[in-house]
HTML snippet that shows the backbone in 3Dmol.js (N, CA, C, O; Angstrom):
<script src="https://3Dmol.org/build/3Dmol-min.js"></script>
<div id="view" style="width:600px;height:400px;position:relative"></div>
<script>
const pdb = `
ATOM      1  N   UNK A   1     -11.681  40.327 -31.473  1.00  0.00           N
ATOM      2  CA  UNK A   1     -12.483  39.809 -30.366  1.00  0.00           C
ATOM      3  C   UNK A   1     -13.730  40.668 -30.189  1.00  0.00           C
ATOM      4  O   UNK A   1     -13.666  41.895 -30.264  1.00  0.00           O
ATOM      5  N   UNK A   2     -14.837  40.027 -29.958  1.00  0.00           N
ATOM      6  CA  UNK A   2     -16.065  40.777 -29.692  1.00  0.00           C
ATOM      7  C   UNK A   2     -16.051  41.271 -28.251  1.00  0.00           C
ATOM      8  O   UNK A   2     -15.238  40.824 -27.442  1.00  0.00           O
ATOM      9  N   UNK A   3     -16.944  42.183 -27.938  1.00  0.00           N
ATOM     10  CA  UNK A   3     -17.051  42.664 -26.560  1.00  0.00           C
ATOM     11  C   UNK A   3     -17.318  41.516 -25.593  1.00  0.00           C
ATOM     12  O   UNK A   3     -16.752  41.472 -24.501  1.00  0.00           O
ATOM     13  N   UNK A   4     -18.194  40.577 -26.003  1.00  0.00           N
ATOM     14  CA  UNK A   4     -18.501  39.458 -25.115  1.00  0.00           C
ATOM     15  C   UNK A   4     -17.278  38.585 -24.894  1.00  0.00           C
ATOM     16  O   UNK A   4     -17.049  38.114 -23.780  1.00  0.00           O
ATOM     17  N   UNK A   5     -16.489  38.362 -25.938  1.00  0.00           N
ATOM     18  CA  UNK A   5     -15.276  37.555 -25.800  1.00  0.00           C
ATOM     19  C   UNK A   5     -14.271  38.272 -24.899  1.00  0.00           C
ATOM     20  O   UNK A   5     -13.624  37.639 -24.064  1.00  0.00           O
ATOM     21  N   UNK A   6     -14.139  39.574 -25.065  1.00  0.00           N
ATOM     22  CA  UNK A   6     -13.234  40.356 -24.213  1.00  0.00           C
ATOM     23  C   UNK A   6     -13.723  40.336 -22.760  1.00  0.00           C
ATOM     24  O   UNK A   6     -12.924  40.233 -21.830  1.00  0.00           O
ATOM     25  N   UNK A   7     -15.026  40.434 -22.581  1.00  0.00           N
ATOM     26  CA  UNK A   7     -15.634  40.419 -21.246  1.00  0.00           C
ATOM     27  C   UNK A   7     -15.353  39.077 -20.567  1.00  0.00           C
ATOM     28  O   UNK A   7     -14.972  39.030 -19.398  1.00  0.00           O
ATOM     29  N   UNK A   8     -15.545  37.991 -21.314  1.00  0.00           N
ATOM     30  CA  UNK A   8     -15.276  36.659 -20.764  1.00  0.00           C
ATOM     31  C   UNK A   8     -13.795  36.484 -20.457  1.00  0.00           C
ATOM     32  O   UNK A   8     -13.444  35.890 -19.438  1.00  0.00           O
ATOM     33  N   UNK A   9     -12.927  36.988 -21.315  1.00  0.00           N
ATOM     34  CA  UNK A   9     -11.492  36.885 -21.077  1.00  0.00           C
ATOM     35  C   UNK A   9     -11.091  37.697 -19.849  1.00  0.00           C
ATOM     36  O   UNK A   9     -10.253  37.257 -19.061  1.00  0.00           O
ATOM     37  N   UNK A  10     -11.678  38.869 -19.682  1.00  0.00           N
ATOM     38  CA  UNK A  10     -11.376  39.702 -18.513  1.00  0.00           C
ATOM     39  C   UNK A  10     -11.771  38.985 -17.225  1.00  0.00           C
ATOM     40  O   UNK A  10     -11.089  39.104 -16.207  1.00  0.00           O
ATOM     41  N   UNK A  11     -12.886  38.233 -17.275  1.00  0.00           N
ATOM     42  CA  UNK A  11     -13.313  37.467 -16.103  1.00  0.00           C
ATOM     43  C   UNK A  11     -12.273  36.415 -15.737  1.00  0.00           C
ATOM     44  O   UNK A  11     -12.051  36.143 -14.557  1.00  0.00           O
ATOM     45  N   UNK A  12     -11.641  35.827 -16.736  1.00  0.00           N
ATOM     46  CA  UNK A  12     -10.580  34.835 -16.484  1.00  0.00           C
ATOM     47  C   UNK A  12      -9.302  35.527 -16.017  1.00  0.00           C
ATOM     48  O   UNK A  12      -8.642  35.072 -15.083  1.00  0.00           O
ATOM     49  N   UNK A  13      -8.965  36.630 -16.680  1.00  0.00           N
ATOM     50  CA  UNK A  13      -7.722  37.341 -16.376  1.00  0.00           C
ATOM     51  C   UNK A  13      -7.689  37.871 -14.946  1.00  0.00           C
ATOM     52  O   UNK A  13      -6.636  37.879 -14.310  1.00  0.00           O
ATOM     53  N   UNK A  14      -8.835  38.310 -14.442  1.00  0.00           N
ATOM     54  CA  UNK A  14      -8.870  38.897 -13.099  1.00  0.00           C
ATOM     55  C   UNK A  14      -8.449  37.865 -12.048  1.00  0.00           C
ATOM     56  O   UNK A  14      -7.950  38.230 -10.983  1.00  0.00           O
ATOM     57  N   UNK A  15      -8.646  36.605 -12.340  1.00  0.00           N
ATOM     58  CA  UNK A  15      -8.251  35.542 -11.406  1.00  0.00           C
ATOM     59  C   UNK A  15      -6.760  35.241 -11.434  1.00  0.00           C
ATOM     60  O   UNK A  15      -6.278  34.432 -10.641  1.00  0.00           O
ATOM     61  N   UNK A  16      -6.022  35.881 -12.338  1.00  0.00           N
ATOM     62  CA  UNK A  16      -4.584  35.639 -12.430  1.00  0.00           C
ATOM     63  C   UNK A  16      -3.765  36.704 -11.704  1.00  0.00           C
ATOM     64  O   UNK A  16      -2.535  36.659 -11.727  1.00  0.00           O
ATOM     65  N   UNK A  17      -4.430  37.653 -11.068  1.00  0.00           N
ATOM     66  CA  UNK A  17      -3.707  38.726 -10.375  1.00  0.00           C
ATOM     67  C   UNK A  17      -2.865  38.154  -9.240  1.00  0.00           C
ATOM     68  O   UNK A  17      -3.283  37.223  -8.552  1.00  0.00           O
ATOM     69  N   UNK A  18      -1.681  38.716  -9.053  1.00  0.00           N
ATOM     70  CA  UNK A  18      -0.786  38.267  -7.984  1.00  0.00           C
ATOM     71  C   UNK A  18      -1.210  38.806  -6.624  1.00  0.00           C
ATOM     72  O   UNK A  18      -0.989  38.168  -5.595  1.00  0.00           O
ATOM     73  N   UNK A  19      -1.819  39.985  -6.630  1.00  0.00           N
ATOM     74  CA  UNK A  19      -2.277  40.608  -5.375  1.00  0.00           C
ATOM     75  C   UNK A  19      -3.767  40.889  -5.474  1.00  0.00           C
ATOM     76  O   UNK A  19      -4.282  41.220  -6.543  1.00  0.00           O
ATOM     77  N   UNK A  20      -4.445  40.753  -4.357  1.00  0.00           N
ATOM     78  CA  UNK A  20      -5.883  41.044  -4.314  1.00  0.00           C
ATOM     79  C   UNK A  20      -6.082  42.555  -4.400  1.00  0.00           C
ATOM     80  O   UNK A  20      -5.446  43.311  -3.666  1.00  0.00           O
ATOM     81  N   UNK A  21      -6.962  42.990  -5.293  1.00  0.00           N
ATOM     82  CA  UNK A  21      -7.262  44.431  -5.381  1.00  0.00           C
ATOM     83  C   UNK A  21      -7.926  44.922  -4.093  1.00  0.00           C
ATOM     84  O   UNK A  21      -8.449  44.127  -3.312  1.00  0.00           O
ATOM     85  N   UNK A  22      -7.900  46.229  -3.883  1.00  0.00           N
ATOM     86  CA  UNK A  22      -8.538  46.841  -2.726  1.00  0.00           C
ATOM     87  C   UNK A  22     -10.055  46.749  -2.823  1.00  0.00           C
ATOM     88  O   UNK A  22     -10.608  46.415  -3.871  1.00  0.00           O
ATOM     89  N   UNK A  23     -10.710  47.048  -1.718  1.00  0.00           N
ATOM     90  CA  UNK A  23     -12.169  46.948  -1.664  1.00  0.00           C
ATOM     91  C   UNK A  23     -12.868  47.805  -2.711  1.00  0.00           C
ATOM     92  O   UNK A  23     -13.856  47.370  -3.302  1.00  0.00           O
ATOM     93  N   UNK A  24     -12.370  49.021  -2.950  1.00  0.00           N
ATOM     94  CA  UNK A  24     -13.006  49.890  -3.947  1.00  0.00           C
ATOM     95  C   UNK A  24     -12.942  49.256  -5.332  1.00  0.00           C
ATOM     96  O   UNK A  24     -13.917  49.282  -6.084  1.00  0.00           O
ATOM     97  N   UNK A  25     -11.775  48.680  -5.663  1.00  0.00           N
ATOM     98  CA  UNK A  25     -11.629  48.012  -6.960  1.00  0.00           C
ATOM     99  C   UNK A  25     -12.527  46.781  -7.042  1.00  0.00           C
ATOM    100  O   UNK A  25     -13.144  46.524  -8.076  1.00  0.00           O
ATOM    101  N   UNK A  26     -12.596  46.026  -5.953  1.00  0.00           N
ATOM    102  CA  UNK A  26     -13.437  44.831  -5.946  1.00  0.00           C
ATOM    103  C   UNK A  26     -14.913  45.192  -6.124  1.00  0.00           C
ATOM    104  O   UNK A  26     -15.633  44.512  -6.854  1.00  0.00           O
ATOM    105  N   UNK A  27     -15.363  46.252  -5.466  1.00  0.00           N
ATOM    106  CA  UNK A  27     -16.751  46.690  -5.631  1.00  0.00           C
ATOM    107  C   UNK A  27     -17.006  47.179  -7.052  1.00  0.00           C
ATOM    108  O   UNK A  27     -18.062  46.916  -7.628  1.00  0.00           O
ATOM    109  N   UNK A  28     -16.033  47.893  -7.612  1.00  0.00           N
ATOM    110  CA  UNK A  28     -16.146  48.363  -8.996  1.00  0.00           C
ATOM    111  C   UNK A  28     -16.314  47.163  -9.924  1.00  0.00           C
ATOM    112  O   UNK A  28     -17.207  47.140 -10.771  1.00  0.00           O
ATOM    113  N   UNK A  29     -15.439  46.162  -9.752  1.00  0.00           N
ATOM    114  CA  UNK A  29     -15.505  44.973 -10.601  1.00  0.00           C
ATOM    115  C   UNK A  29     -16.838  44.250 -10.435  1.00  0.00           C
ATOM    116  O   UNK A  29     -17.471  43.874 -11.421  1.00  0.00           O
ATOM    117  N   UNK A  30     -17.260  44.057  -9.195  1.00  0.00           N
ATOM    118  CA  UNK A  30     -18.523  43.369  -8.940  1.00  0.00           C
ATOM    119  C   UNK A  30     -19.687  44.096  -9.608  1.00  0.00           C
ATOM    120  O   UNK A  30     -20.473  43.489 -10.336  1.00  0.00           O
ATOM    121  N   UNK A  31     -19.791  45.391  -9.357  1.00  0.00           N
ATOM    122  CA  UNK A  31     -20.917  46.163  -9.876  1.00  0.00           C
ATOM    123  C   UNK A  31     -20.943  46.172 -11.401  1.00  0.00           C
ATOM    124  O   UNK A  31     -22.000  45.998 -12.007  1.00  0.00           O
ATOM    125  N   UNK A  32     -19.785  46.375 -12.019  1.00  0.00           N
ATOM    126  CA  UNK A  32     -19.752  46.429 -13.484  1.00  0.00           C
ATOM    127  C   UNK A  32     -19.966  45.049 -14.096  1.00  0.00           C
ATOM    128  O   UNK A  32     -20.552  44.934 -15.172  1.00  0.00           O
ATOM    129  N   UNK A  33     -19.497  44.003 -13.422  1.00  0.00           N
ATOM    130  CA  UNK A  33     -19.772  42.651 -13.896  1.00  0.00           C
ATOM    131  C   UNK A  33     -21.277  42.388 -13.870  1.00  0.00           C
ATOM    132  O   UNK A  33     -21.844  41.914 -14.854  1.00  0.00           O
ATOM    133  N   UNK A  34     -21.923  42.697 -12.741  1.00  0.00           N
ATOM    134  CA  UNK A  34     -23.353  42.449 -12.613  1.00  0.00           C
ATOM    135  C   UNK A  34     -24.153  43.290 -13.613  1.00  0.00           C
ATOM    136  O   UNK A  34     -25.092  42.791 -14.234  1.00  0.00           O
ATOM    137  N   UNK A  35     -23.780  44.563 -13.766  1.00  0.00           N
ATOM    138  CA  UNK A  35     -24.485  45.436 -14.709  1.00  0.00           C
ATOM    139  C   UNK A  35     -24.283  44.920 -16.132  1.00  0.00           C
ATOM    140  O   UNK A  35     -25.220  44.914 -16.930  1.00  0.00           O
ATOM    141  N   UNK A  36     -23.069  44.490 -16.449  1.00  0.00           N
ATOM    142  CA  UNK A  36     -22.762  44.003 -17.793  1.00  0.00           C
ATOM    143  C   UNK A  36     -23.418  42.676 -18.109  1.00  0.00           C
ATOM    144  O   UNK A  36     -23.808  42.434 -19.252  1.00  0.00           O
ATOM    145  N   UNK A  37     -23.546  41.819 -17.122  1.00  0.00           N
ATOM    146  CA  UNK A  37     -24.089  40.495 -17.374  1.00  0.00           C
ATOM    147  C   UNK A  37     -25.592  40.393 -17.123  1.00  0.00           C
ATOM    148  O   UNK A  37     -26.268  39.571 -17.742  1.00  0.00           O
ATOM    149  N   UNK A  38     -26.122  41.221 -16.219  1.00  0.00           N
ATOM    150  CA  UNK A  38     -27.515  41.101 -15.811  1.00  0.00           C
ATOM    151  C   UNK A  38     -28.348  42.336 -16.144  1.00  0.00           C
ATOM    152  O   UNK A  38     -29.538  42.219 -16.435  1.00  0.00           O
ATOM    153  N   UNK A  39     -27.738  43.508 -16.103  1.00  0.00           N
ATOM    154  CA  UNK A  39     -28.484  44.751 -16.294  1.00  0.00           C
ATOM    155  C   UNK A  39     -28.709  45.427 -14.955  1.00  0.00           C
ATOM    156  O   UNK A  39     -27.963  45.193 -14.005  1.00  0.00           O
ATOM    157  N   UNK A  40     -29.731  46.263 -14.875  1.00  0.00           N
ATOM    158  CA  UNK A  40     -29.992  47.039 -13.657  1.00  0.00           C
ATOM    159  C   UNK A  40     -30.202  46.136 -12.445  1.00  0.00           C
ATOM    160  O   UNK A  40     -30.662  44.999 -12.554  1.00  0.00           O
ATOM    161  N   UNK A  41     -29.849  46.685 -11.294  1.00  0.00           N
ATOM    162  CA  UNK A  41     -29.955  45.969 -10.028  1.00  0.00           C
ATOM    163  C   UNK A  41     -31.373  45.446  -9.820  1.00  0.00           C
ATOM    164  O   UNK A  41     -32.355  46.076 -10.212  1.00  0.00           O
ATOM    165  N   UNK A  42     -31.447  44.280  -9.193  1.00  0.00           N
ATOM    166  CA  UNK A  42     -32.754  43.701  -8.907  1.00  0.00           C
ATOM    167  C   UNK A  42     -32.715  43.065  -7.523  1.00  0.00           C
ATOM    168  O   UNK A  42     -31.645  42.873  -6.946  1.00  0.00           O
ATOM    169  N   UNK A  43     -33.871  42.749  -7.009  1.00  0.00           N
ATOM    170  CA  UNK A  43     -33.955  42.136  -5.693  1.00  0.00           C
ATOM    171  C   UNK A  43     -33.961  43.178  -4.586  1.00  0.00           C
ATOM    172  O   UNK A  43     -33.848  44.378  -4.832  1.00  0.00           O
ATOM    173  N   UNK A  44     -34.095  42.686  -3.365  1.00  0.00           N
ATOM    174  CA  UNK A  44     -34.136  43.568  -2.205  1.00  0.00           C
ATOM    175  C   UNK A  44     -32.732  43.875  -1.720  1.00  0.00           C
ATOM    176  O   UNK A  44     -31.829  43.045  -1.820  1.00  0.00           O
ATOM    177  N   UNK A  45     -32.561  45.071  -1.197  1.00  0.00           N
ATOM    178  CA  UNK A  45     -31.284  45.463  -0.598  1.00  0.00           C
ATOM    179  C   UNK A  45     -31.074  44.634   0.669  1.00  0.00           C
ATOM    180  O   UNK A  45     -31.978  44.536   1.498  1.00  0.00           O
ATOM    181  N   UNK A  46     -29.881  44.031   0.828  1.00  0.00           N
ATOM    182  CA  UNK A  46     -29.621  43.235   2.031  1.00  0.00           C
ATOM    183  C   UNK A  46     -29.777  44.065   3.304  1.00  0.00           C
ATOM    184  O   UNK A  46     -29.642  45.288   3.285  1.00  0.00           O
ATOM    185  N   UNK A  47     -30.064  43.380   4.403  1.00  0.00           N
ATOM    186  CA  UNK A  47     -30.284  44.037   5.680  1.00  0.00           C
ATOM    187  C   UNK A  47     -29.007  44.608   6.282  1.00  0.00           C
ATOM    188  O   UNK A  47     -27.906  44.380   5.782  1.00  0.00           O
ATOM    189  N   UNK A  48     -29.181  45.349   7.361  1.00  0.00           N
ATOM    190  CA  UNK A  48     -28.087  46.058   8.030  1.00  0.00           C
ATOM    191  C   UNK A  48     -26.944  45.130   8.461  1.00  0.00           C
ATOM    192  O   UNK A  48     -25.787  45.552   8.471  1.00  0.00           O
ATOM    193  N   UNK A  49     -27.241  43.898   8.809  1.00  0.00           N
ATOM    194  CA  UNK A  49     -26.212  42.998   9.315  1.00  0.00           C
ATOM    195  C   UNK A  49     -25.347  42.401   8.212  1.00  0.00           C
ATOM    196  O   UNK A  49     -24.266  41.879   8.483  1.00  0.00           O
ATOM    197  N   UNK A  50     -25.814  42.476   6.984  1.00  0.00           N
ATOM    198  CA  UNK A  50     -25.047  41.969   5.847  1.00  0.00           C
ATOM    199  C   UNK A  50     -24.324  43.139   5.184  1.00  0.00           C
ATOM    200  O   UNK A  50     -24.724  43.613   4.120  1.00  0.00           O
ATOM    201  N   UNK A  51     -23.254  43.595   5.834  1.00  0.00           N
ATOM    202  CA  UNK A  51     -22.564  44.795   5.338  1.00  0.00           C
ATOM    203  C   UNK A  51     -21.922  44.580   3.969  1.00  0.00           C
ATOM    204  O   UNK A  51     -21.944  45.479   3.128  1.00  0.00           O
ATOM    205  N   UNK A  52     -21.354  43.399   3.739  1.00  0.00           N
ATOM    206  CA  UNK A  52     -20.722  43.127   2.448  1.00  0.00           C
ATOM    207  C   UNK A  52     -21.780  43.083   1.351  1.00  0.00           C
ATOM    208  O   UNK A  52     -21.627  43.713   0.305  1.00  0.00           O
ATOM    209  N   UNK A  53     -22.847  42.340   1.597  1.00  0.00           N
ATOM    210  CA  UNK A  53     -23.920  42.256   0.614  1.00  0.00           C
ATOM    211  C   UNK A  53     -24.537  43.611   0.316  1.00  0.00           C
ATOM    212  O   UNK A  53     -24.887  43.908  -0.826  1.00  0.00           O
ATOM    213  N   UNK A  54     -24.664  44.416   1.334  1.00  0.00           N
ATOM    214  CA  UNK A  54     -25.224  45.759   1.198  1.00  0.00           C
ATOM    215  C   UNK A  54     -24.317  46.646   0.354  1.00  0.00           C
ATOM    216  O   UNK A  54     -24.793  47.384  -0.508  1.00  0.00           O
ATOM    217  N   UNK A  55     -23.004  46.575   0.601  1.00  0.00           N
ATOM    218  CA  UNK A  55     -22.044  47.375  -0.171  1.00  0.00           C
ATOM    219  C   UNK A  55     -22.058  46.958  -1.641  1.00  0.00           C
ATOM    220  O   UNK A  55     -21.996  47.803  -2.533  1.00  0.00           O
ATOM    221  N   UNK A  56     -22.140  45.657  -1.883  1.00  0.00           N
ATOM    222  CA  UNK A  56     -22.185  45.171  -3.262  1.00  0.00           C
ATOM    223  C   UNK A  56     -23.466  45.637  -3.954  1.00  0.00           C
ATOM    224  O   UNK A  56     -23.429  46.105  -5.092  1.00  0.00           O
ATOM    225  N   UNK A  57     -24.591  45.509  -3.265  1.00  0.00           N
ATOM    226  CA  UNK A  57     -25.874  45.939  -3.817  1.00  0.00           C
ATOM    227  C   UNK A  57     -25.838  47.430  -4.145  1.00  0.00           C
ATOM    228  O   UNK A  57     -26.254  47.846  -5.227  1.00  0.00           O
ATOM    229  N   UNK A  58     -25.336  48.235  -3.197  1.00  0.00           N
ATOM    230  CA  UNK A  58     -25.291  49.688  -3.391  1.00  0.00           C
ATOM    231  C   UNK A  58     -24.388  50.064  -4.564  1.00  0.00           C
ATOM    232  O   UNK A  58     -24.722  50.955  -5.345  1.00  0.00           O
ATOM    233  N   UNK A  59     -23.245  49.387  -4.689  1.00  0.00           N
ATOM    234  CA  UNK A  59     -22.327  49.672  -5.801  1.00  0.00           C
ATOM    235  C   UNK A  59     -23.006  49.369  -7.137  1.00  0.00           C
ATOM    236  O   UNK A  59     -22.876  50.133  -8.093  1.00  0.00           O
ATOM    237  N   UNK A  60     -23.724  48.262  -7.194  1.00  0.00           N
ATOM    238  CA  UNK A  60     -24.435  47.890  -8.411  1.00  0.00           C
ATOM    239  C   UNK A  60     -25.574  48.865  -8.674  1.00  0.00           C
ATOM    240  O   UNK A  60     -25.786  49.264  -9.819  1.00  0.00           O
ATOM    241  N   UNK A  61     -26.305  49.253  -7.647  1.00  0.00           N
ATOM    242  CA  UNK A  61     -27.455  50.159  -7.802  1.00  0.00           C
ATOM    243  C   UNK A  61     -27.024  51.516  -8.381  1.00  0.00           C
ATOM    244  O   UNK A  61     -27.795  52.153  -9.099  1.00  0.00           O
ATOM    245  N   UNK A  62     -25.800  51.957  -8.071  1.00  0.00           N
ATOM    246  CA  UNK A  62     -25.310  53.248  -8.595  1.00  0.00           C
ATOM    247  C   UNK A  62     -25.177  53.238 -10.109  1.00  0.00           C
ATOM    248  O   UNK A  62     -25.129  54.299 -10.732  1.00  0.00           O
ATOM    249  N   UNK A  63     -25.116  52.059 -10.708  1.00  0.00           N
ATOM    250  CA  UNK A  63     -24.937  51.955 -12.160  1.00  0.00           C
ATOM    251  C   UNK A  63     -26.264  51.863 -12.913  1.00  0.00           C
ATOM    252  O   UNK A  63     -26.276  51.678 -14.130  1.00  0.00           O
ATOM    253  N   UNK A  64     -27.377  51.990 -12.194  1.00  0.00           N
ATOM    254  CA  UNK A  64     -28.690  51.867 -12.819  1.00  0.00           C
ATOM    255  C   UNK A  64     -28.782  52.778 -14.037  1.00  0.00           C
ATOM    256  O   UNK A  64     -28.459  53.964 -13.973  1.00  0.00           O
ATOM    257  N   UNK A  65     -29.227  52.199 -15.145  1.00  0.00           N
ATOM    258  CA  UNK A  65     -29.372  52.953 -16.382  1.00  0.00           C
ATOM    259  C   UNK A  65     -28.170  52.850 -17.312  1.00  0.00           C
ATOM    260  O   UNK A  65     -28.278  53.178 -18.494  1.00  0.00           O
ATOM    261  N   UNK A  66     -27.023  52.399 -16.798  1.00  0.00           N
ATOM    262  CA  UNK A  66     -25.848  52.219 -17.655  1.00  0.00           C
ATOM    263  C   UNK A  66     -26.110  51.017 -18.570  1.00  0.00           C
ATOM    264  O   UNK A  66     -26.624  49.990 -18.127  1.00  0.00           O
ATOM    265  N   UNK A  67     -25.756  51.158 -19.834  1.00  0.00           N
ATOM    266  CA  UNK A  67     -25.973  50.042 -20.753  1.00  0.00           C
ATOM    267  C   UNK A  67     -25.055  48.881 -20.386  1.00  0.00           C
ATOM    268  O   UNK A  67     -23.987  49.068 -19.803  1.00  0.00           O
ATOM    269  N   UNK A  68     -25.496  47.686 -20.741  1.00  0.00           N
ATOM    270  CA  UNK A  68     -24.679  46.504 -20.461  1.00  0.00           C
ATOM    271  C   UNK A  68     -23.351  46.589 -21.213  1.00  0.00           C
ATOM    272  O   UNK A  68     -22.318  46.171 -20.689  1.00  0.00           O
ATOM    273  N   UNK A  69     -23.365  47.122 -22.425  1.00  0.00           N
ATOM    274  CA  UNK A  69     -22.129  47.249 -23.196  1.00  0.00           C
ATOM    275  C   UNK A  69     -21.146  48.207 -22.519  1.00  0.00           C
ATOM    276  O   UNK A  69     -19.949  47.928 -22.451  1.00  0.00           O
ATOM    277  N   UNK A  70     -21.656  49.340 -22.019  1.00  0.00           N
ATOM    278  CA  UNK A  70     -20.781  50.286 -21.310  1.00  0.00           C
ATOM    279  C   UNK A  70     -20.190  49.649 -20.061  1.00  0.00           C
ATOM    280  O   UNK A  70     -19.005  49.820 -19.773  1.00  0.00           O
ATOM    281  N   UNK A  71     -21.013  48.914 -19.319  1.00  0.00           N
ATOM    282  CA  UNK A  71     -20.545  48.263 -18.102  1.00  0.00           C
ATOM    283  C   UNK A  71     -19.484  47.223 -18.425  1.00  0.00           C
ATOM    284  O   UNK A  71     -18.480  47.117 -17.720  1.00  0.00           O
ATOM    285  N   UNK A  72     -19.701  46.456 -19.487  1.00  0.00           N
ATOM    286  CA  UNK A  72     -18.719  45.449 -19.895  1.00  0.00           C
ATOM    287  C   UNK A  72     -17.393  46.112 -20.243  1.00  0.00           C
ATOM    288  O   UNK A  72     -16.332  45.634 -19.842  1.00  0.00           O
ATOM    289  N   UNK A  73     -17.452  47.223 -20.998  1.00  0.00           N
ATOM    290  CA  UNK A  73     -16.219  47.899 -21.406  1.00  0.00           C
ATOM    291  C   UNK A  73     -15.472  48.444 -20.196  1.00  0.00           C
ATOM    292  O   UNK A  73     -14.247  48.336 -20.129  1.00  0.00           O
ATOM    293  N   UNK A  74     -16.185  49.024 -19.244  1.00  0.00           N
ATOM    294  CA  UNK A  74     -15.543  49.551 -18.040  1.00  0.00           C
ATOM    295  C   UNK A  74     -14.923  48.416 -17.216  1.00  0.00           C
ATOM    296  O   UNK A  74     -13.861  48.596 -16.619  1.00  0.00           O
ATOM    297  N   UNK A  75     -15.566  47.269 -17.179  1.00  0.00           N
ATOM    298  CA  UNK A  75     -15.032  46.094 -16.493  1.00  0.00           C
ATOM    299  C   UNK A  75     -13.742  45.642 -17.179  1.00  0.00           C
ATOM    300  O   UNK A  75     -12.732  45.392 -16.521  1.00  0.00           O
ATOM    301  N   UNK A  76     -13.789  45.541 -18.503  1.00  0.00           N
ATOM    302  CA  UNK A  76     -12.617  45.129 -19.292  1.00  0.00           C
ATOM    303  C   UNK A  76     -11.453  46.092 -19.052  1.00  0.00           C
ATOM    304  O   UNK A  76     -10.320  45.662 -18.834  1.00  0.00           O
ATOM    305  N   UNK A  77     -11.737  47.392 -19.094  1.00  0.00           N
ATOM    306  CA  UNK A  77     -10.697  48.406 -18.886  1.00  0.00           C
ATOM    307  C   UNK A  77     -10.109  48.326 -17.482  1.00  0.00           C
ATOM    308  O   UNK A  77      -8.899  48.474 -17.312  1.00  0.00           O
ATOM    309  N   UNK A  78     -10.943  48.094 -16.479  1.00  0.00           N
ATOM    310  CA  UNK A  78     -10.474  48.013 -15.089  1.00  0.00           C
ATOM    311  C   UNK A  78      -9.586  46.779 -14.911  1.00  0.00           C
ATOM    312  O   UNK A  78      -8.546  46.858 -14.256  1.00  0.00           O
ATOM    313  N   UNK A  79      -9.980  45.651 -15.481  1.00  0.00           N
ATOM    314  CA  UNK A  79      -9.169  44.445 -15.380  1.00  0.00           C
ATOM    315  C   UNK A  79      -7.818  44.673 -16.057  1.00  0.00           C
ATOM    316  O   UNK A  79      -6.784  44.262 -15.530  1.00  0.00           O
ATOM    317  N   UNK A  80      -7.821  45.321 -17.214  1.00  0.00           N
ATOM    318  CA  UNK A  80      -6.567  45.608 -17.919  1.00  0.00           C
ATOM    319  C   UNK A  80      -5.649  46.459 -17.047  1.00  0.00           C
ATOM    320  O   UNK A  80      -4.446  46.205 -16.989  1.00  0.00           O
ATOM    321  N   UNK A  81      -6.198  47.462 -16.371  1.00  0.00           N
ATOM    322  CA  UNK A  81      -5.402  48.324 -15.494  1.00  0.00           C
ATOM    323  C   UNK A  81      -4.865  47.522 -14.306  1.00  0.00           C
ATOM    324  O   UNK A  81      -3.713  47.698 -13.911  1.00  0.00           O
ATOM    325  N   UNK A  82      -5.688  46.651 -13.740  1.00  0.00           N
ATOM    326  CA  UNK A  82      -5.252  45.840 -12.604  1.00  0.00           C
ATOM    327  C   UNK A  82      -4.181  44.840 -13.015  1.00  0.00           C
ATOM    328  O   UNK A  82      -3.290  44.527 -12.225  1.00  0.00           O
ATOM    329  N   UNK A  83      -4.259  44.337 -14.237  1.00  0.00           N
ATOM    330  CA  UNK A  83      -3.236  43.410 -14.710  1.00  0.00           C
ATOM    331  C   UNK A  83      -1.871  44.096 -14.759  1.00  0.00           C
ATOM    332  O   UNK A  83      -0.841  43.466 -14.519  1.00  0.00           O
ATOM    333  N   UNK A  84      -1.873  45.383 -15.070  1.00  0.00           N
ATOM    334  CA  UNK A  84      -0.616  46.148 -15.095  1.00  0.00           C
ATOM    335  C   UNK A  84      -0.087  46.415 -13.705  1.00  0.00           C
ATOM    336  O   UNK A  84       1.123  46.380 -13.482  1.00  0.00           O
ATOM    337  N   UNK A  85      -0.986  46.684 -12.757  1.00  0.00           N
ATOM    338  CA  UNK A  85      -0.542  47.093 -11.411  1.00  0.00           C
ATOM    339  C   UNK A  85      -0.483  45.965 -10.386  1.00  0.00           C
ATOM    340  O   UNK A  85       0.129  46.130  -9.331  1.00  0.00           O
ATOM    341  N   UNK A  86      -1.101  44.836 -10.671  1.00  0.00           N
ATOM    342  CA  UNK A  86      -1.179  43.755  -9.678  1.00  0.00           C
ATOM    343  C   UNK A  86      -0.567  42.432 -10.147  1.00  0.00           C
ATOM    344  O   UNK A  86      -0.866  41.372  -9.595  1.00  0.00           O
ATOM    345  N   UNK A  87       0.279  42.501 -11.155  1.00  0.00           N
ATOM    346  CA  UNK A  87       0.971  41.288 -11.618  1.00  0.00           C
ATOM    347  C   UNK A  87       2.463  41.545 -11.591  1.00  0.00           C
ATOM    348  O   UNK A  87       2.942  42.650 -11.845  1.00  0.00           O
ATOM    349  N   UNK A  88       3.181  40.473 -11.270  1.00  0.00           N
ATOM    350  CA  UNK A  88       4.640  40.494 -11.319  1.00  0.00           C
ATOM    351  C   UNK A  88       5.325  41.432 -10.491  1.00  0.00           C
ATOM    352  O   UNK A  88       6.555  41.483 -10.502  1.00  0.00           O
TER     353      UNK A  88
END
`;
const viewer = $3Dmol.createViewer("view");
viewer.addModel(pdb, "pdb");
viewer.setStyle({}, {cartoon: {color: "spectrum"}});
viewer.zoomTo();
viewer.render();
</script>
């Protein structure tokens, strides 16, 4: 499997978890997905009243400069770990 195929499979696998991951894991997944699929953060940081959007933006912004391949691999690895701890 190529990295892209593994990345796409991880996106499907994450939806099969029996339990919802914690906020830190969800932010990790969001940020690494965005970095892996889009690259460095773009757009304006959401305003103070959009706390969820702001947290997501900040998590993604911390990955600035990370290669898309590295972000994809970290996403794949995190999903694999969650599949072990959040299934069955």
